[in-house]
C-alpha positions as CSV (number, residue, x, y, z in Angstrom):
1,Q,-0.1,-0.2,0.0
2,L,1.5,3.1,-1.3
3,Q,2.1,5.6,1.6
4,L,2.8,9.8,1.7
5,V,4.2,11.8,3.9
6,E,4.2,16.0,3.4
7,S,7.2,18.1,4.5
8,G,8.5,21.5,4.1
9,G,5.6,23.4,5.6
10,G,5.9,26.7,7.8
11,L,5.5,29.9,8.3
12,V,6.5,32.4,5.6
13,Q,6.0,36.2,4.5
14,P,4.3,37.6,1.9
15,G,6.6,37.0,-1.5
16,G,8.6,34.6,0.4
17,S,9.2,30.7,-1.0
18,L,8.4,27.6,0.5
19,R,9.1,23.8,-1.3
20,L,7.2,20.8,0.1
21,S,8.3,17.6,-0.3
22,C,6.1,14.0,-0.3
23,A,7.8,11.1,0.4
24,V,6.6,7.9,-0.7
25,S,6.9,4.6,0.4
26,G,5.1,1.0,-0.1
27,A,5.3,1.0,-4.2
28,T,6.5,2.8,-7.1
29,L,6.2,6.1,-7.6
30,S,6.2,6.1,-11.0
31,Y,2.7,3.9,-11.0
32,Y,1.0,7.0,-9.9
33,A,0.2,10.3,-10.6
34,I,0.5,12.9,-7.9
35,G,-1.3,15.5,-7.1
36,W,-1.4,18.5,-4.3
37,F,-4.0,20.0,-2.6
38,R,-5.0,22.5,0.1
39,Q,-7.7,23.7,2.4
40,A,-8.2,26.7,4.3
41,P,-10.1,26.9,7.5
42,G,-13.8,26.9,6.1
43,K,-13.1,26.7,2.7
44,E,-13.2,23.7,0.8
45,R,-10.1,21.4,-0.2
46,E,-8.6,23.0,-3.9
47,A,-6.9,21.3,-6.4
48,V,-3.4,23.2,-7.0
49,S,-1.5,21.1,-9.3
50,C,-0.5,17.4,-10.6
51,V,1.8,15.5,-12.4
52,S,1.7,12.4,-14.4
53,K,3.1,9.2,-13.9
54,G,6.0,9.7,-15.9
55,G,6.8,13.4,-14.5
56,G,6.3,14.9,-18.2
57,S,2.8,16.1,-17.8
58,T,1.8,19.1,-15.5
59,N,-1.7,21.2,-14.8
60,Y,-2.3,24.1,-12.2
61,A,-4.9,26.2,-10.6
62,D,-5.3,29.0,-11.7
63,S,-4.9,30.6,-8.5
64,V,-0.9,29.6,-8.2
65,K,-0.2,29.3,-12.2
66,G,3.5,30.6,-13.0
67,R,3.9,30.6,-9.3
68,F,4.0,27.1,-8.2
69,T,5.9,24.3,-10.0
70,I,5.2,20.7,-9.2
71,S,8.0,17.7,-10.0
72,K,8.4,14.7,-8.9
73,D,11.8,12.0,-8.9
74,N,10.8,8.9,-9.7
75,A,14.1,7.3,-9.1
76,K,13.9,8.8,-5.3
77,A,10.3,8.9,-4.8
78,L,9.8,12.0,-3.9
79,A,7.5,14.8,-5.2
80,Y,7.5,18.6,-4.9
81,L,5.7,21.4,-4.7
82,Q,7.7,24.7,-5.2
83,M,5.5,28.0,-4.0
84,N,7.3,30.9,-4.9
85,S,5.6,34.5,-4.5
86,L,3.5,33.1,-1.7
87,Q,0.0,35.7,-0.6
88,P,-1.5,35.4,2.5
89,E,-4.3,33.5,0.4
90,D,-1.8,30.3,0.1
91,T,-2.3,30.1,3.7
92,A,-3.9,26.5,4.5
93,V,-3.2,22.9,4.9
94,Y,-1.4,21.3,1.7
95,Y,-2.0,17.6,0.9
96,C,-0.2,15.2,-1.3
97,A,-2.4,12.7,-3.1
98,A,-1.6,9.8,-5.5
99,T,-3.5,8.2,-8.2
100,A,-3.0,5.0,-10.5
101,K,-6.1,5.3,-12.2
102,T,-5.0,7.8,-15.1
103,S,-2.6,7.2,-18.3
104,R,1.3,7.8,-18.0
105,Y,1.5,10.7,-20.0
106,T,-1.1,13.0,-18.3
107,C,-2.8,14.3,-15.3
108,A,-6.2,15.7,-14.2
109,L,-6.7,18.0,-11.2
110,G,-10.4,16.8,-11.3
111,A,-9.4,13.0,-11.3
112,V,-10.0,10.7,-7.9
113,Y,-7.3,10.5,-5.7
114,D,-7.6,7.8,-3.7
115,L,-4.5,7.9,-1.7
116,W,-3.7,10.8,1.1
117,G,-1.0,12.0,3.2
118,Q,-1.6,13.8,6.5
119,G,-0.9,17.2,5.8
120,T,1.5,20.4,6.5
121,Q,0.5,23.7,7.4
122,V,1.6,26.6,5.3
123,T,0.7,29.5,6.9
124,V,1.6,33.1,5.2
125,S,1.5,36.3,7.6
126,P,3.7,39.1,8.2
């Protein structure tokens, strides 16, 4: 069974950067597309970005396009979310999730991701 553990969250000032990591164990990462999601207090969970099984295809929510970059290293069993130009509205718990139910070459923010990590808090505040 695939297990995912996020790390790298924290407190950052507006305009700053953070890199989230998602460590994968229990299965081969190349069999899974990875998605990053976030949920702010009182709000619904939002899909932020995804990367395909092979790592060559990505998608982003409009709210983060141009500021966030998703990647994965299948050999190291790690996925990343590089977040730049962070703003207070980016404050949320960030989750990585996995799905095997996609093609190797695409990913979809709206896909059903059935394996989830525990989340890491990101707070953007002066």
